[in-house]
C-alpha positions in Angstrom: -116.5 -61.9 9.3 -118.1 -63.0 12.6 -120.4 -60.5 14.2 -120.1 -59.2 17.8 -118.6 -61.7 20.2 -119.4 -64.8 18.2 -115.7 -65.6 17.7 -115.2 -65.8 21.5 -118.1 -68.2 22.1 -116.9 -71.7 23.2 -117.6 -74.6 20.9 -120.4 -76.9 22.3 -119.9 -80.6 22.6 -122.9 -82.9 22.3 -123.5 -85.6 25.0 -123.5 -88.2 22.2 -120.0 -87.1 21.1 -118.7 -87.4 24.7 -120.2 -90.9 25.1 -118.6 -92.0 21.8 -115.1 -90.8 22.9 -115.1 -92.7 26.2 -112.9 -95.8 26.6 -115.5 -97.4 28.9 -118.5 -99.2 27.6 -121.8 -97.4 28.3 -125.4 -98.5 27.8 -128.8 -97.5 29.1 -132.0 -99.4 29.6 -135.6 -98.5 30.0 -137.9 -99.8 32.8 -138.5 -103.0 30.7 -134.7 -103.7 30.6 -134.6 -102.9 26.9 -131.3 -101.4 25.7 -131.8 -97.8 24.5 -128.2 -96.6 24.1 -125.0 -98.4 23.3 -121.8 -96.5 22.8 -118.8 -97.4 20.5 -116.6 -98.8 23.4 -119.5 -101.1 24.3 -119.4 -102.4 20.8 -115.7 -103.0 20.9 -115.7 -104.8 24.3 -118.8 -106.9 23.6 -118.4 -107.5 19.9 -122.1 -106.6 19.4 -123.1 -103.8 17.0 -125.5 -101.3 18.4 -128.0 -101.9 15.6 -128.2 -105.5 16.8 -128.8 -104.7 20.5 -131.0 -101.6 20.6 -134.4 -102.7 21.8 -133.3 -106.1 23.1 -133.1 -107.2 26.7 -129.7 -106.5 28.4 -129.7 -110.0 29.9 -130.0 -111.5 26.4 -127.0 -109.6 25.2 -124.6 -109.9 28.2 -125.6 -113.4 29.5 -123.9 -112.6 32.8 -124.0 -114.7 36.0 -125.5 -111.7 37.9 -128.4 -111.0 35.5 -131.6 -110.9 37.4 -131.9 -109.9 41.1 -128.2 -109.4 41.4 -128.0 -107.1 38.3 -126.1 -103.9 39.2 -128.7 -101.7 37.5 -131.5 -103.5 39.3 -129.7 -103.1 42.6 -129.1 -99.4 42.0 -132.8 -98.9 41.0 -134.0 -100.8 44.2 -131.7 -98.8 46.5 -131.9 -95.5 44.6 -128.1 -95.2 44.9 -125.3 -95.6 42.4 -123.3 -98.9 42.5 -119.6 -98.6 41.7 -116.8 -100.9 40.6 -118.4 -104.3 40.8 -116.3 -107.1 39.1 -118.4 -109.5 37.0 -118.1 -111.8 34.0 -120.2 -111.7 30.8 -120.0 -113.4 27.4 -119.1 -111.5 24.3 -120.6 -112.0 20.9 -118.0 -114.9 20.3 -119.2 -116.6 23.5 -115.9 -115.9 25.4 -116.1 -114.8 29.0 -114.9 -111.2 29.6 -114.1 -109.9 33.1 -115.3 -106.3 33.5 -115.7 -103.7 36.3 -119.2 -102.4 36.3 -120.8 -99.2 37.7 -124.5 -98.5 37.5 -127.0 -95.8 38.6 -130.7 -94.9 38.1 -131.5 -92.8 34.9 -133.7 -89.8 35.7 -135.7 -87.4 33.5 -135.7 -83.6 34.0 -138.5 -84.0 36.6 -136.5 -86.4 38.7 -138.5 -89.5 37.7 -136.7 -92.8 37.2 -137.0 -93.8 33.5 -134.4 -96.5 33.4 -130.8 -97.2 34.3 -127.3 -96.5 33.0 -124.3 -98.9 33.3 -120.7 -98.3 32.5 -118.2 -101.2 32.2 -114.4 -101.4 31.8 -112.6 -104.4 30.3 -110.4 -106.1 32.9 -109.0 -108.8 30.6 -105.4 -107.6 30.8 -105.7 -107.1 34.5 -107.0 -110.6 34.9 -104.2 -112.0 32.8 -101.6 -110.3 34.9 -103.2 -111.7 38.0 -103.1 -115.2 36.6 -99.5 -114.8 35.6 -98.4 -113.5 39.0 -98.9 -116.6 41.1 -97.2 -118.7 38.4 -93.9 -117.1 39.4 -94.3 -118.5 42.9 -95.7 -122.0 42.7 -94.5 -125.6 43.4 -97.0 -128.2 42.4 -100.4 -126.8 43.6 -98.9 -124.6 46.3 -99.4 -120.9 45.7 -97.4 -118.2 47.4 -95.5 -114.9 46.9 -94.0 -114.6 50.4 -90.2 -114.7 50.8 -90.4 -117.4 53.4 -92.3 -119.7 51.1 -90.1 -118.8 48.1 -87.1 -120.0 50.1 -88.9 -123.3 50.6 -89.8 -123.5 46.9 -86.1 -123.0 46.0 -85.0 -126.2 47.8 -88.1 -128.4 47.2 -86.9 -129.7 43.8 -83.7 -131.0 45.4 -85.6 -132.5 48.3 -88.0 -134.2 45.9 -85.1 -135.7 43.9 -83.4 -137.2 47.0 -84.6 -140.5 48.7 -84.2 -139.1 52.2 -86.9 -139.0 54.8 -88.6 -135.6 55.2 -90.1 -134.0 58.3 -92.6 -131.2 57.7 -93.4 -128.9 60.7 -96.1 -126.3 61.0 -99.3 -125.3 62.6 -102.5 -127.1 61.8 -103.9 -125.9 58.4 -100.7 -124.7 56.9 -100.7 -127.2 54.1 -98.3 -129.9 55.2 -100.0 -132.6 53.2 -100.1 -130.4 50.1 -96.3 -130.0 50.4 -95.9 -133.7 50.9 -97.9 -134.4 47.7 -95.9 -131.8 45.8 -92.6 -133.5 46.9 -94.0 -136.9 45.8 -95.2 -135.7 42.4 -91.8 -134.0 41.7 -89.8 -137.1 42.8 -88.6 -140.2 40.9 -91.5 -142.0 42.7 -94.2 -139.9 41.1 -95.7 -142.8 39.2 -96.1 -144.8 42.4 -98.9 -144.3 45.0 -99.1 -141.5 47.5 -100.6 -143.0 50.7 -101.6 -140.7 53.7 -102.2 -141.8 57.2 -103.4 -139.6 60.1 -101.6 -141.2 63.0 -103.4 -139.1 65.5 -106.8 -140.2 64.5 -106.4 -143.9 65.2 -106.0 -145.9 68.5 -102.8 -147.9 69.0 -104.1 -151.3 68.0 -105.8 -150.0 64.9 -102.9 -147.9 63.9 -100.5 -150.9 64.0 -102.7 -153.0 61.8 -103.3 -150.0 59.5 -99.6 -149.4 59.0 -98.3 -152.9 58.8 -101.3 -155.1 57.9 -102.2 -158.4 59.4 -102.5 -162.1 58.7 -105.7 -164.1 59.0 -106.2 -165.2 62.6 -104.0 -162.4 64.1 -107.0 -161.3 66.1 -110.7 -162.2 66.5 -112.1 -160.5 63.4 -109.1 -161.1 61.2 -110.7 -163.6 58.8 -108.3 -163.0 55.9 -104.9 -161.4 55.2 -105.0 -157.6 54.8 -102.1 -155.5 53.6 -101.2 -152.3 55.4 -100.3 -148.8 54.3 -96.6 -149.6 53.9 -97.5 -152.3 51.4 -100.0 -150.0 49.6 -97.3 -147.4 49.3 -94.7 -149.7 47.8 -92.8 -147.9 45.0 -94.3 -144.6 46.1 -94.5 -142.3 49.2 -96.1 -142.9 52.7 -97.2 -139.7 54.4 -97.4 -140.0 58.2 -99.4 -137.1 59.4 -99.5 -136.1 63.1 -96.4 -138.3 63.7 -96.0 -136.7 67.2 -99.1 -138.5 68.4 -98.1 -142.1 67.8 -97.7 -144.3 70.9 -94.3 -145.6 72.1 -94.9 -149.2 71.0 -95.6 -148.1 67.4 -92.5 -145.8 67.5 -90.3 -148.9 68.1 -91.8 -150.7 65.1 -91.6 -147.6 62.9 -87.9 -147.1 63.9 -87.1 -150.7 62.7 -88.7 -149.9 59.3 -86.6 -146.8 58.9 -83.4 -148.6 60.0 -83.8 -152.0 58.4 -86.4 -151.3 55.6 -88.4 -154.3 56.8 -91.6 -154.8 58.9 -93.7 -157.7 60.1 -97.5 -157.7 59.7 -99.5 -158.6 62.8 -99.7 -162.3 63.3 -96.6 -163.0 61.2 -92.9 -163.5 62.0 -91.8 -163.2 58.4 -90.2 -159.9 57.5 -91.6 -158.0 54.6 -89.5 -155.5 52.6 -90.6 -151.9 52.9 -90.2 -149.9 49.7 -91.8 -146.5 50.5 -90.3 -143.1 51.0 -91.4 -141.6 54.3 -92.6 -138.1 54.7 -93.8 -137.3 58.2 -95.5 -134.2 59.5 -96.6 -132.7 62.8 -97.9 -129.5 64.4 -96.2 -130.4 67.7 -92.8 -129.6 69.0 -91.0 -133.0 68.5 -87.8 -131.8 70.3 -89.8 -130.9 73.3 -91.5 -134.3 73.2 -88.1 -136.0 73.1 -87.0 -134.0 76.2 -90.2 -135.1 78.0 -89.6 -138.7 77.0 -92.8 -138.9 74.9 -91.0 -139.4 71.6 -87.9 -141.5 70.9 -84.8 -139.5 70.2 -83.5 -142.1 67.7 -86.8 -142.1 65.8 -86.7 -138.3 65.8 -83.2 -138.2 64.2 -84.2 -140.8 61.6 -87.2 -138.7 60.6 -85.4 -135.4 60.8 -83.0 -135.9 57.9 -84.6 -133.1 55.9 -86.8 -130.6 57.8 -89.2 -128.1 56.3 -91.0 -125.6 58.5 -94.1 -124.0 57.0 -94.9 -120.5 58.3 -98.4 -119.7 59.5 -100.7 -117.6 57.4 -100.3 -114.6 59.7 -96.6 -114.5 58.8 -97.3 -114.5 55.1 -100.3 -112.1 54.8 -99.2 -111.2 51.3 -100.5 -114.6 50.3 -104.1 -114.0 51.4 -105.1 -112.3 48.1 -103.4 -115.1 46.0 -104.9 -117.9 48.1 -108.3 -116.2 48.0 -108.3 -116.0 44.2 -107.2 -119.7 44.1 -110.1 -120.8 46.3 -112.6 -118.6 44.4 -111.5 -120.2 41.1 -111.7 -123.7 42.7 -115.2 -123.3 44.2 -116.5 -121.5 41.0 -115.6 -124.6 39.0 -117.0 -127.0 41.6 -120.3 -125.1 42.2 -120.9 -123.7 38.7 -120.9 -120.1 39.9 -119.4 -117.1 38.2 -117.9 -115.2 41.1 -115.1 -112.9 40.2 -113.4 -112.5 43.6 -113.6 -110.5 46.8 -114.5 -106.8 47.1 -111.8 -104.5 48.5 -113.8 -104.1 51.7 -114.1 -107.9 52.2 -110.4 -108.4 51.4 -109.4 -105.7 53.9 -111.4 -107.6 56.6 -109.6 -110.8 55.8 -106.2 -109.1 55.7 -106.7 -107.9 59.3 -107.5 -111.4 60.6 -104.8 -113.6 62.2 -106.2 -116.9 60.9 -105.4 -119.3 63.8 -106.7 -122.1 61.5 -104.4 -120.9 58.7 -105.0 -121.8 55.1 -107.7 -124.4 56.0 -109.7 -121.6 57.8 -109.4 -119.3 54.8 -110.6 -122.1 52.5 -113.6 -122.8 54.7 -114.4 -119.1 54.9 -114.5 -118.8 51.1 -116.6 -121.9 50.8 -119.1 -120.4 53.3 -119.2 -117.1 51.3 -120.2 -119.1 48.2 -123.4 -120.0 50.0 -124.6 -116.4 50.2 -122.9 -114.9 47.1 -124.6 -115.8 43.8 -122.4 -113.8 41.4 -120.1 -110.9 41.0 -117.9 -110.1 44.0 -118.0 -111.5 47.5 -119.0 -108.6 49.8 -118.6 -108.2 53.6 -122.2 -109.3 54.1 -121.4 -112.7 52.5 -118.7 -113.4 55.2 -119.6 -115.3 58.4 -119.4 -113.9 61.9 -117.1 -112.4 63.3 -116.1 -111.1 59.8 -119.5 -109.8 58.8 -119.7 -106.2 59.9 -123.5 -106.6 60.2 -122.8 -108.7 63.2 -121.2 -105.8 65.1 -118.3 -103.3 64.7 -114.9 -104.7 64.2 -111.9 -103.2 66.0 -108.6 -104.7 64.8 -108.3 -108.4 64.1 -111.4 -110.4 65.2 -110.9 -113.1 67.8 -111.6 -116.7 66.8 -114.7 -118.0 68.5 -114.1 -120.6 71.3 -116.4 -123.0 69.5 -116.6 -122.4 65.8 -120.2 -122.7 64.4 -121.0 -124.9 61.5 -121.6 -123.4 58.1 -125.3 -124.0 58.4 -125.4 -122.3 61.9 -123.5 -119.3 60.5 -125.8 -119.1 57.5 -128.9 -119.3 59.7 -127.5 -116.6 62.0 -126.6 -114.4 59.0 -130.0 -114.5 57.5 -131.8 -114.0 60.9 -129.6 -110.9 61.6 -130.4 -109.5 58.1 -134.1 -110.0 58.7 -134.0 -108.3 62.0 -131.9 -105.5 60.6 -134.4 -104.9 57.9 -137.4 -105.3 60.3 -138.4 -108.5 58.5 -139.0 -106.8 55.2 -138.3 -109.5 52.6 -137.2 -107.3 49.7 -134.9 -105.2 51.8 -133.4 -108.4 53.2 -132.8 -109.7 49.7 -131.0 -106.5 48.7 -129.0 -106.6 52.0 -127.8 -110.2 51.4 -127.6 -109.9 47.6 -129.9 -113.0 47.1 -133.1 -113.6 45.2 -136.6 -113.7 46.8 -136.9 -117.5 46.0 -133.5 -118.1 47.8 -134.6 -116.1 50.8 -137.9 -118.0 51.0 -136.2 -121.4 50.8 -133.7 -120.4 53.5 -136.5 -119.1 55.8 -138.4 -122.4 55.4 -135.2 -124.5 55.8 -134.2 -122.8 59.0 -137.8 -122.4 60.2 -137.4 -118.6 60.8 -140.4 -116.6 61.7 -141.2 -113.1 62.9 -141.5 -112.8 66.7 -145.0 -111.3 66.3 -146.2 -114.4 64.3 -145.0 -116.6 67.2 -146.9 -114.4 69.7 -150.1 -114.6 67.7 -150.0 -118.4 67.6 -150.1 -118.6 71.4 
């Protein structure tokens, strides 16, 4: 029989038993980055047995893109604060990349001294697979969307692609008009033929005419030999005429003849040439208003406007921002060889509040810029350029687009300079702030010739 109150005493649970029962992987390291503890969930997620990893360097086991200065444990040790829910990729024992959500914090002894670090990680493989499957439900060609407006367009695009009719694509600059034109071409019976794109607004009248229709030797001073135009190059395929609203009246007349009679004459020739190209035109201008003003021929407008597609601006399809962001992150990760998992919730919230006057092209350029400063893991707010970077000043509502957008190099220089000033020119603090290595910061300082104001004063 138990004595006294022994039967009422609660059963004690050892810390080791708690760790073994967790679904999240847990491991600890000492100050030399050697693994000192590895729980059962860590074994299951990584495929490594604890007997194999105890005493080894954590970077040797995990082979993650953020091992080193961007390591979550390292950053938590440098800052003295826990780091929570950072998405990264590491390789398991079979060499397969595993997406995980990582949290880390310093490991203290009873006296409060730092003796190492502890990291927990959760397998996000199923979440990542669901995210990959989601955009597949809303795609046409390489176009990614989940908005109802774009879904309505996707519904009719296969029929448009199958027809031989001319197509007019309307939408603001950067909404993806050429991408839609390419998708129509690749889904059409002309898919095996060429897709030829011409920016009509970028060429003067004389050059545009020869570019479209070609010329014969001797047609003008420098025409030493025959040259075929874009109509000839697009034979059997599709000719995409971008910025069609900017073409001059004289070219409009010749283009109208091609659409009506399916023939054209190269410069310097009076022999008609058969045109065998489907026409897809696009503009960010109001063609009907140009017709009323007399700047665009009404008969040409009606010839082009057989099938009309209007692409909504990104501000009217904000639900697509996360999808498009994930698409561009994947694209730039492959191009630049970086393992970046995506955007942090804070960075994504900043983007969701922006109106994107430059539409999808602006978002793509923004993600490309972020890849300059982000070396692994998640893109954080500090990796975004002004006016998105909260370090550049408090944000109230949607940021306004700058009157003259700086280049990526100018934005990067300004970002690094502001971080240095914020951290009183302390290099390690600046590295932690930006999430970059000491070598990277040194190279950027040298490249942009940045120096402390006191250094400049002492040189005088």
